[in-house]
C-alpha positions as semicolon CSV with decimal commas, in nm:
position;residue;x (nm);y (nm);z (nm)
1;M;5,387;5,384;1,748
2;P;5,314;5,528;1,401
3;D;5,585;5,584;1,141
4;K;5,723;5,936;1,110
5;T;5,770;6,027;0,745
6;V;6,083;6,238;0,709
7;A;6,118;6,282;0,332
8;V;5,912;6,191;0,026
9;N;6,052;6,178;-0,326
10;R;5,762;6,337;-0,514
11;R;5,972;6,366;-0,826
12;A;6,008;5,987;-0,846
13;R;5,630;5,939;-0,869
14;H;5,622;6,195;-1,150
15;E;5,919;6,060;-1,347
16;Y;5,859;5,686;-1,296
17;A;5,575;5,435;-1,294
18;V;5,637;5,236;-0,974
19;E;5,567;4,864;-1,019
20;E;5,665;4,729;-0,676
21;T;5,787;4,872;-0,344
22;L;6,018;4,731;-0,079
23;E;6,132;4,847;0,266
24;A;6,505;4,864;0,335
25;G;6,711;4,970;0,633
26;I;7,000;5,216;0,593
27;A;7,349;5,183;0,739
28;L;7,417;5,525;0,894
29;T;7,721;5,672;1,064
30;G;7,762;5,916;1,350
31;T;7,527;6,211;1,339
32;E;7,325;6,110;1,031
33;I;7,030;5,976;1,232
34;K;7,008;6,307;1,420
35;S;6,987;6,499;1,092
36;I;6,724;6,255;0,965
37;R;6,514;6,301;1,278
38;A;6,542;6,678;1,226
39;G;6,402;6,626;0,876
40;R;6,705;6,757;0,690
41;V;6,694;6,505;0,404
42;N;6,653;6,540;0,027
43;L;6,584;6,236;-0,194
44;A;6,515;6,423;-0,521
45;E;6,843;6,332;-0,694
46;A;6,887;5,994;-0,526
47;Y;6,876;5,647;-0,678
48;A;6,961;5,295;-0,570
49;R;7,198;5,049;-0,732
50;I;7,303;4,691;-0,671
51;E;7,676;4,626;-0,696
52;R;7,865;4,309;-0,600
53;G;7,563;4,162;-0,424
54;E;7,495;4,469;-0,209
55;A;7,236;4,745;-0,243
56;W;7,352;5,108;-0,225
57;L;7,174;5,443;-0,197
58;I;7,352;5,701;-0,409
59;G;7,298;6,076;-0,418
60;A;7,071;6,116;-0,115
61;H;7,149;6,438;0,069
62;I;7,146;6,423;0,449
63;A;7,258;6,761;0,579
64;P;7,540;6,771;0,834
65;Y;7,416;6,784;1,192
66;E;7,436;7,143;1,319
67;Q;7,561;7,051;1,666
68;G;7,808;6,797;1,523
69;N;8,183;6,837;1,553
70;R;8,459;6,797;1,296
71;N;8,372;6,426;1,267
72;N;8,040;6,514;1,102
73;H;7,934;6,305;0,803
74;E;7,963;6,390;0,433
75;P;7,615;6,497;0,308
76;T;7,595;6,297;-0,017
77;R;7,801;5,991;0,064
78;T;7,696;5,651;-0,068
79;R;7,501;5,456;0,195
80;K;7,448;5,083;0,217
81;L;7,090;4,954;0,212
82;L;7,015;4,668;0,446
83;L;6,826;4,393;0,264
84;H;6,815;4,015;0,279
85;R;7,017;3,826;0,019
86;D;6,704;3,683;-0,145
87;Q;6,550;4,032;-0,169
88;I;6,864;4,160;-0,342
89;A;6,858;3,864;-0,583
90;E;6,494;3,940;-0,666
91;L;6,575;4,308;-0,726
92;V;6,865;4,213;-0,954
93;G;6,630;4,000;-1,162
94;Q;6,372;4,277;-1,184
95;T;6,620;4,550;-1,275
96;K;6,779;4,339;-1,548
97;A;6,450;4,377;-1,735
98;K;6,461;4,657;-1,988
99;G;6,378;5,000;-1,853
100;F;6,352;4,914;-1,483
101;T;6,546;5,095;-1,212
102;L;6,548;5,134;-0,833
103;V;6,429;5,468;-0,697
104;P;6,393;5,580;-0,335
105;L;6,034;5,684;-0,265
106;K;6,013;5,769;0,103
107;L;6,238;5,791;0,409
108;Y;6,074;5,737;0,745
109;I;6,149;5,638;1,102
110;R;5,996;5,317;1,238
111;N;6,067;5,212;1,597
112;G;6,364;5,448;1,615
113;M;6,525;5,309;1,298
114;A;6,554;5,490;0,964
115;K;6,383;5,297;0,684
116;L;6,375;5,366;0,312
117;E;6,094;5,264;0,080
118;I;6,245;5,181;-0,258
119;G;6,050;5,113;-0,572
120;V;6,116;4,906;-0,881
121;A;6,012;5,155;-1,145
122;R;5,998;5,210;-1,518
123;G;6,062;5,556;-1,664
124;K;5,756;5,739;-1,794
125;K;5,740;5,891;-2,139
126;A;5,630;6,254;-2,183
127;Y;5,279;6,152;-2,288
128;D;5,244;5,932;-1,977
129;K;5,335;6,231;-1,759
130;R;5,077;6,449;-1,934
131;R;4,812;6,180;-1,889
132;T;4,893;6,154;-1,517
133;I;4,862;6,531;-1,477
134;A;4,531;6,535;-1,666
135;E;4,390;6,253;-1,450
136;R;4,498;6,432;-1,132
137;D;4,336;6,758;-1,247
138;A;4,013;6,578;-1,340
139;R;4,005;6,409;-0,998
140;R;4,055;6,746;-0,824
141;E;3,778;6,905;-1,028
142;L;3,542;6,619;-0,941
143;E;3,623;6,656;-0,570
144;R;3,561;7,032;-0,588
145;S;3,223;6,986;-0,753
146;T;3,113;6,726;-0,498
147;K;3,220;6,955;-0,211
148;E;3,017;7,241;-0,359
149;R;2,709;7,020;-0,386
150;V;2,744;6,913;-0,024
151;R;2,762;7,278;0,090
152;L;2,444;7,370;-0,100
């Protein structure tokens, strides 16, 4: 069964240079999984942090489930990420390095479980962002020209 991508943090790829990625589970409560399956998730302002030996997802917005009752979840609550102890220790070592942070890249459903792809990333400077945009535009232009040649 293929993975169903629910949300992608496009802003993270623009703002950060991702060095390494890791898959983590998410501890959810009540109706959160139903909202995730409905695709009502926003990762744009989210980030991950390691505190007291545990990984946490902070600032991710999962909209309240529409058919939920008064026990519905809070949209931007802090959620625990499910990782092995050695994975957390490795992430702590990597994020201690200057300029590295943990950013959520993609939220998807695998075998009925919500999974989050997090990346160890370094912030890009303004000139790095401009270079990335220029490379993307050049790649698009090259693809357009090759498509035109194929048509002719």
